[in-house]
Every structure is written in C-alpha cells, then in structure tokens.
C-alpha positions, 0 to 999 in steps of 0.5 A: 542475474544481469543488472537489468534484472535486478533493477526490474525485480526492485521496481517491481518489489516497490510497485507492489509495496505501494499498492499493498499500502494503498489497498490498506489505506482503502480498507482502514479508511471507513473504519477510521471515519465510523470511529470519529462518529462513534467519538461524537 
C-alpha cells in the first residue's frame, strides 16, 4: 500500500462519514420540530 492509497482511503472514509451524519441530521430534523410543537 502506497502513501497515496492510504491518503485516498482516509479521505474517502472522512467524506462518507460526513455524508452519513448529514443523512442522520436530515432524518432527525423533522422529528425535532414535531417535538417542539407538541410541547407547546
């Protein structure tokens, strides 16, 4: 494994992790708004 291979693997994992957190945030965002309206 060369240094470039390791570099691209690390970058790929970082990008996929960021996308995963964006998807989770998009899923939780509507439920947070529903909870706020239910409390009021």
